[in-house]
Structures are given as C-alpha cells and as structure tokens.
C-alpha positions as CSV (number, residue, x, y, z in Angstrom):
1,T,100.8,79.7,226.3
2,F,98.6,78.7,223.4
3,L,98.8,75.0,223.9
4,H,95.6,73.1,224.8
5,G,93.3,76.0,224.0
6,E,89.7,74.9,223.6
7,L,88.2,75.2,220.1
8,E,84.7,76.3,219.2
9,E,84.8,75.1,215.6
10,E,85.9,71.8,214.0
11,I,89.4,72.0,212.7
12,Y,91.1,69.2,210.7
13,M,94.8,68.9,209.7
14,D,96.9,66.5,207.6
15,Q,98.7,63.8,209.4
16,P,102.0,65.2,210.7
17,E,105.2,64.2,208.8
18,G,106.7,61.1,210.5
19,F,103.3,60.1,212.0
20,I,101.5,59.0,208.9
21,V,99.7,55.7,209.4
22,P,100.6,53.2,206.6
23,G,97.5,52.4,204.5
24,K,95.7,55.5,205.8
25,E,97.7,58.3,204.1
26,D,94.6,60.1,203.0
27,Y,93.2,60.3,206.5
28,V,93.1,63.6,208.4
29,C,93.3,64.4,212.1
30,K,90.4,66.2,213.9
31,L,91.8,68.5,216.6
32,K,90.3,68.5,220.0
33,R,92.5,71.3,221.3
34,S,94.3,74.2,219.5
35,L,97.9,73.9,218.5
36,Y,100.6,76.5,218.7
37,G,100.7,78.3,215.3
38,L,96.9,78.1,214.5
39,K,95.3,81.5,213.7
40,Q,92.7,80.7,216.3
41,S,95.1,80.1,219.2
42,P,95.6,83.6,220.4
43,R,91.9,84.3,220.3
44,Q,91.0,81.1,222.1
45,W,93.6,81.8,224.7
46,Y,92.4,85.3,225.3
47,K,88.8,84.2,225.6
48,R,89.7,81.7,228.2
49,F,91.9,84.2,230.1
50,D,89.2,86.8,230.0
51,S,86.5,84.5,231.4
52,F,88.9,83.4,234.2
53,M,89.6,87.1,235.2
54,L,86.0,88.0,235.1
55,S,85.0,85.0,237.2
56,H,87.5,86.2,239.8
57,G,85.9,89.6,240.2
58,F,88.1,91.6,237.8
59,K,86.4,94.1,235.4
60,R,87.8,94.7,231.9
61,S,88.6,98.3,231.2
62,E,86.3,100.2,228.8
63,F,89.3,101.8,227.2
64,D,91.7,98.9,226.8
65,S,90.6,95.3,226.7
66,C,94.0,94.2,228.0
67,V,93.6,96.0,231.3
68,Y,91.7,94.4,234.2
69,I,90.8,96.2,237.4
70,K,89.6,94.9,240.8
71,F,89.1,96.8,244.0
72,V,90.1,95.1,247.3
73,N,89.4,96.9,250.5
74,G,89.1,100.2,248.5
75,S,92.5,99.8,246.8
76,P,92.7,99.1,243.1
77,I,94.5,96.1,241.6
78,Y,95.5,96.5,238.0
79,L,96.4,93.6,235.8
80,L,98.0,94.7,232.5
81,L,98.1,91.9,229.9
C-alpha cells in the first residue's frame, strides 16, 4: 500500500546492494516516490488517501481521524480505516 507515495521533501539513499554502478560507488539515489519501509511512507499514504476521500464528499470525523462519513439520500455511509 505504501509504494509510490508522493514525497514532499527530498530524500536520498545509498545505491542498493547489487545495483551499484561501477566507478560511481559514492553516488546516491534521489527518490522520486516513497519506498516501503521509509518512515514517511504511512504519513504520505494517509495524506493522499485523506485528500481523495475529502474530494469525494466524505467528511473526516472530529473524534477519530480514521473515520469518514458521507450522507447519501439521507443515509450515512461510514468508512472506517
């Protein structure tokens, strides 16, 4: 779920083992998207999910940020994350 999350800050990492470019061992990789295992991944995923839900008419609960509510024809739809 956390793959391909969009990053707000610049993150660099060492070249992965087995993919080191000969003659450029000291080079680093600049990430364009988040990787599974980064501390930022869950936060970036949630921010993207939250903006998607809000853009589709759901409202975030005041009491729990993982609960979204939308009323359709007077009936509530609850999404629990």
